[in-house]
N, C-alpha and C positions, 0 to 999 in steps of 0.2 A: 811599373814603376821605376824600375833600373831602365827601362827600355827610355821609359819618357827622359829620364835624366838623361842618358848619354846623348839623344836626340838633341836635347835641350841646348846641353853644353855643344852641340856640333852644329850648326845651324847650315853648313851649306849642305849634309847630306841628305838624302830622302827619308822622308817623316811620315810617307805613309804607310809601313807595314805596319798589319794587324788592324788600319784604321776602317770604320765603318763609312760607307758611303752617305751623303756625298762628299768628296775629298779631291782636291785638287794639288799638285805643286807643281812649278812651273820654275826654270831657270832662263835669265834674262840676260845674253851677251852683247854687248854694244863695240859694234867694231868700226873704225873709222882708220882708212890709210893716210900715209903719212902727207899727202898734200891735202887732206879734207875733199878730197875729188868724190870718194867713195863710201856712204856711212849705209851700215846692215846690221841689225837688231836679228842675231838668231835666237829662239825661242822652244827649247825645248821641254817636252812637260808631259800630263797623264791626268786623265780626269774618268774618276771613278763614281759610278751613278746608282744610285738604287734600283735603275732599271738596265740589266745589266748590257741592253743593246747598246746603249748611250755610251758604254764606258769604251776607252780608247786610250791611245798615246799620240802623241803629235808633233811635229818640228816646225815652228811658222816661221818664215825669212820675209822679213819686212827689209825693203829695196827705202831707204830715206831722202833718196835722188828724186823718184816717181813715184813715191806712196804707193805703191805695188805691193800686197801682200798675199804669198801662196803661204797657203795651210795644207800640210803633207803629214794625210792622218793615218794611224797605223793601229793594229788589234793590241787588247792589252796585252796579250802575251808575248808580245814582242820586246816589251818593257825587264830589264834585269838590271841590279843595281848594287853593290858593295854595300855593306852594313858597316855603319860607321864614321865613311867617308863621300866623299861626292863622287861619285863614280857613277857614272847610268850608261845604259844603252837602250837605244830605241832602235829598233831593227839595225842595221849595219853603220848606224849613227852611234859615234862613243863621245861622250861629254865628262870632262872633268874638270876643277880649276886651273889645271895648267895649259889643258889642252882641247881641241875641238875636232874632230874629225868627220866628215860629212861625206853621206855618198845616197844619194838621192837620184831617183829616177822616175819621174812620172810622167804622163804628159804635157801638165803644166809648166814642169821647169826639172833638170837636169843642176845639179849640183855636185863637184865633186871638189876634195882638198883636205888638208888637216894645216891647223893652224896652232902655233906655240905661245903660250901666255908667261911671260915671265918678268921678276921682280914685281909681284903681287903686292897690291898693299889693303890687306884683309882688316877688317873692323875688328876692335878688341874684342874677346870674349875675354868674360870673367865668368866667377860661381855668382858672384851678387849682379853682375850686368850681361850677361850671355848674348852677345851682340846688341844690332843696332835698338832693337824691340827692350834694353834692358831689363827690369826684375818684370816687363809684364809678359816675358819668355817665357816666363814659369806659371802661367795662367793657362789653365788647359780647358777654358771654354771660347779664346777670342775666336772671330769670326774669322780672322785671317792675319798670318804670322807674315814678316818682314824680314830679309836677310840681305845682308852686303858681301859679296864674294871676296870682291875686289873692286877700292876705290876708284884704281888706275893702275893700269901695266901695258908694258911692251908686247908689241904684239910681231911676229915671226913667220911667215909662210905666207901660201896665195888659195885663193878659192878659184874655181873654174865653174861661172855661173851660165848655164847656156853657152853660148858660143864667146864667149866674155872669160879672158882671166884676167883676175884682180889681186894686185902682188899689195898685201899688208905690211910686207917687212918695214918695221920702222915705224906702226902705226900705234895709236894708241884704244886702249879698251876700258871696259867695267863693266864688272859681270854682278848682279843680283840676284835674288829670287823671291818667291812667295808660295806660300802654302796654308789649306784650310778648308774651310767651307764653300767660302765665296766671297768675291772683290766686296769694299765697303759700296754704299751706296753712293757716296760721293767725295771725288777726293782730286787735288792738286799736287801732282807730280815731276820734277825739275829736276836733271842730273848731267853736270857737267865737268868735260875735262882736258879740257883744252881754253887753257887761259894764256896769258903771253907769256907769267911765268910759268915755267916746265914744272911739272909733280904736285900740280893743285890741283885738287880734288871735290868739286861740291855735291851734295845728295839732299835733298827735300823733299817731305812729304807732307800733305795737313788733309786730314779726311775724318769722316764721320764716323768714330767710334761704338759701335756697339758694347754694351757693359750689362752689370748685373741690373742694374733697373737703371732703363733709357739707355742715353748716349751721348757723349761728348764728341767736340772737335780736339784731337790728339795729333800732335805734330812731331815729328823725327828729321835733324836739320843736322848734317856734318861737314865741315869743311877741314879737309885735309892742304895742312901747309907747310911744310918746312920740318915733316918728318911728324906734326904735332897733330891730334884731331880736336878741332872747335867744334864741343857736341850741344846744342840746343833743344833739347826734347823734354815732353809732357815730366815725363818721368827724371829728370833732372832739376826739376823746379822753375824752369826757364817760361818766360813768357813772350807771346807774340802780340807785338807791337800794332803791327798792320799786317789785312788781306784785304789785297783790293783784288779783285777779277773781272777784266770786260774784254773786250774781242780783240785788241790789241796788245795788249800786256798783262802783268800780274805784278803785283809788289807783295814782297813780305818783309815783316823785320821783324828779328827774334832776339829777344838779350835775357841774358842772369846777371849778375852784380860785378862780374867782370868784364865781359864783354857784349855791345852789339853788331849784329849782321845783317845790313840791307841788301836787299836783295830783287833788282829787278830783271824780268824776264820778257824781253820784245817776241811776241806769238808769231809763227812761220806761217805763211801759205800753203807751202809745202807738207799735206796730211796724208796719213793715211788712216785705216781701218784696221786695228788689231781685234783676233774675237780674246775674249775672258769669258773665267766662269762666273756664272751664277749657279744657284741651287740646281738648277735642270740640269746644265750642261754648257759647254763651250759655245753657249748661243749668242753672249752678250759682247757687242760691238764697241770698240773705245778707238776717240781719236788720238791719233800720237805723231809727234814731228821731232826728227833728228836733225832740222836746222834752225832752231832758236837762238836767242843772243841773249845772256846772261851779264850783268853789271853786279859785282859785289862791293859791297864797301863794309871793313870789319875794323870797329873801333876799341879800344881799350878803355873802360871805364875807371874814373879815379876820382869818388868823393861826388861831388857835382860836375867834374868836369868830363872829356871825352878826347881822343885824340885817334886820327885814323893812323893802323898801321897793314895795312893793304887795302888796296883799290885797284880794280883788275876788271877784264871785259873778256868772257868767253863764248866762243864759238860750235857750232853742231852739237847741241845739248838736247838731250831730249824731254820731250813737254809732252804730258797730258793733263787736262781738266776736263773731268769729267762728272757727269750726274749734276742733280739741284745744288750748282755754287753758290745761288743764293741761298737758300736754305745753310749751309756750309757753312755761310759767312755770317748768318744772323745767331746763329749757334755760337761761332767766335764771338761777336758780339756783345750777346747775351752773359758769356764765361767771364768776358773781359771785365764787365759790366760787376761782375761780382768779386772782383780780384781788389 
C-alpha cells in the first residue's frame, strides 16, 4: 500500500516493481532542434510478459523526418532503476527527467551522445490530483496510466546518429510516459510546444477507457501558457463539444465553466510506425507523425458571451490517431447526448 501511494505521487518514476505481468512502462522524449530541421522521439521502456521469453527492455528511436523507426532490444536484466525518482538504465543508456545519455551500437544504428534538459515544466502533482490523470491515478485497476514529465523545456547537447552529428542545443523538448497492462483500444493524441508565442505547450488525449462496467470516452487536455495550466479533462467536469477525425484533419473542442479551447490539427503525410504494447507483447504497430500542424483558440466565457484570449498556430506537433476511431466518436456522441 505504501509503495502504491509513493508511486502514485511520483508519476515520473518506474512503477513496475513487484507488478505481475503483463506490464509495460515507457517514457517518451520528443526532441526538436532549434531550426526545426531534426525531429526525433526517443522511447526507452520495459515489457514484462507472462511468457518470460517475451520479456525485454528497449529503446525506440524514431526519426520524424524520414519516418524510420529503429527498435533496439535488450534483455530484462539490463534494466536498472532508482526507487521513488525517474532514474533508469537500459544497458549503457541512462534516462532521467533532466538528461538522457545514449550509447547504442547495433547493426541497424549507432547512436552516441548526451542531452541535458533544463527549465522543465512538470504537470502539477497534488494529493487530490497526482498528475495529468487526476483522481483516476488513484484507481488501481486502470488499463493504462499516463504521465507528463515536462510540458516544455530547453535542450542542450548533441547526438551522433550513424555518420551525422545533430546539435540539439537551444532546441525544445517534451517528455511524457505511459504504464500499465496495455494501450487503449482506440485513441487520439497530439502534442505541440512550437508555437509563435514561446513557452506555450499543448497536450491532448482522447481514448476509450475501460472501467468497472463497460467503457467510456475519456479525455485529458492541458494548455500551458504564461506559467498557467488550462486543464480540461473528464475528471474536472469539462465537456467535449466537438470530436471529428478524418484523413486530413482532427478537430477537438473542449470547454468548462470558464474557458473554451478549440483545436484543429492538420495531419501530416510524413508518418512512421512505432511499436506499442498489447497484452501479449510489444507487437502493436501505431502510426505517428512529428510534423503535424495545430491551430488553437482559447476563449474566456463570461455568461452567454466569450472573447478570445489566445490564438496561435503550432508546428512540429506529435500526432497519433489509432484504432477504431469511428467507435470512439460514436461513444463520444452517445456520451454527449446524455449530458
